[in-house]
C-alpha positions in Angstrom: 134.8 141.2 73.0 133.4 142.9 70.0 133.3 139.7 68.0 131.1 138.1 70.7 128.6 141.0 70.3 128.6 140.6 66.5 128.0 136.9 66.8 125.3 137.5 69.4 123.5 139.9 67.1 123.9 137.4 64.2 122.3 134.7 66.3 119.4 137.0 67.2 118.9 138.1 63.6 118.9 134.4 62.4 116.3 133.5 65.0 114.1 136.4 63.9 114.4 135.5 60.2 113.7 131.8 61.0 110.7 132.8 63.0 109.5 134.9 60.1 109.9 131.9 57.7 107.2 130.2 59.8 105.1 133.4 60.0 105.1 133.6 56.2 104.1 129.9 56.1 107.0 129.0 53.8 106.8 125.5 55.3 103.0 125.0 54.7 100.1 125.3 57.1 101.3 125.1 60.7 99.8 123.8 64.0 99.2 126.1 67.0 102.3 124.9 68.7 104.4 126.1 65.7 102.6 129.5 66.0 103.8 129.7 69.6 107.3 128.6 68.7 107.6 131.2 65.9 106.5 134.1 68.1 108.9 132.9 70.9 111.8 132.7 68.4 111.1 136.2 67.1 110.8 137.8 70.5 113.8 136.0 72.0 115.8 136.8 68.9 114.9 140.5 69.3 116.0 140.5 72.9 119.3 138.8 72.0 119.9 141.5 69.3 119.1 144.2 71.8 121.4 142.8 74.5 124.2 142.3 71.9 124.3 146.1 71.5 125.0 146.7 75.2 128.2 145.6 77.1 127.9 145.1 80.9 128.3 142.2 83.3 124.6 141.9 83.7 123.9 142.0 80.0 126.6 139.4 79.4 124.8 137.1 81.8 121.4 137.8 80.2 122.9 137.3 76.8 124.2 133.9 77.8 120.8 133.0 79.4 118.7 134.1 76.4 121.1 132.5 73.8 121.0 129.2 75.9 117.2 129.3 75.7 117.4 130.1 72.0 119.6 127.1 71.4 117.4 124.9 73.6 114.2 125.8 71.5 116.0 124.8 68.3 116.2 121.2 69.3 112.6 120.2 68.6 112.5 121.7 65.1 115.8 120.1 64.2 114.6 116.7 65.4 111.2 117.0 63.8 112.5 118.0 60.4 114.7 115.0 60.4 112.1 112.6 61.8 109.4 113.6 59.3 111.7 113.7 56.2 109.9 112.6 53.2 106.4 112.5 54.7 103.5 114.9 54.9 103.2 116.9 58.1 99.6 118.0 57.9 97.0 116.6 60.2 94.3 117.3 57.6 93.1 120.6 59.0 93.6 122.2 56.5 94.7 119.5 54.1 98.2 120.1 52.6 100.5 118.4 50.2 103.6 119.8 51.9 106.3 117.2 52.4 109.0 117.7 55.1 112.6 117.6 54.2 115.7 117.5 56.4 117.2 120.6 54.7 114.6 122.7 56.4 116.4 122.1 59.7 119.4 124.1 58.4 118.5 127.5 59.9 117.8 125.8 63.2 121.2 124.0 63.1 122.9 127.3 62.2 121.3 129.1 65.2 122.2 126.3 67.5 125.9 126.1 66.4 126.4 129.9 66.5 124.6 130.0 69.8 127.0 127.5 71.3 129.9 129.5 70.0 128.5 132.7 71.6 127.9 130.8 75.0 131.5 129.5 75.0 133.0 132.8 74.1 130.9 134.6 76.8 132.0 132.0 79.3 135.7 132.4 78.3 135.4 136.2 78.4 133.9 136.1 81.9 136.4 133.6 83.3 139.3 135.7 81.8 138.0 138.8 83.5 137.6 137.0 86.8 141.1 135.6 86.8 142.7 139.0 85.8 
């Protein structure tokens, strides 16, 4: 029970930190879609951290829903970092020499894996309660 909340908070904090990596432009100049993604990641991560501090049936459902969404929005960055490995990712406005590398998908993969663990543990916790 307590471990699920700690993992939930960890997933939220990782999402916030990953969103801030994009806010700080550590990956070079970004497109408007990436701006939307980073804001969404920070907000959803904050909600997940907040819900991880509270323990009720409703918040367990909301935790599961928000973590599912957080895992879902990690798929495009994971795919794109691998797809554009070794190539420039700028469309020329502004010009950039930044070259993509698959290693930049690591925080997204960590969020997705930890998120799946949280979802499974929430599911197990709720089915155990229901059968008791």
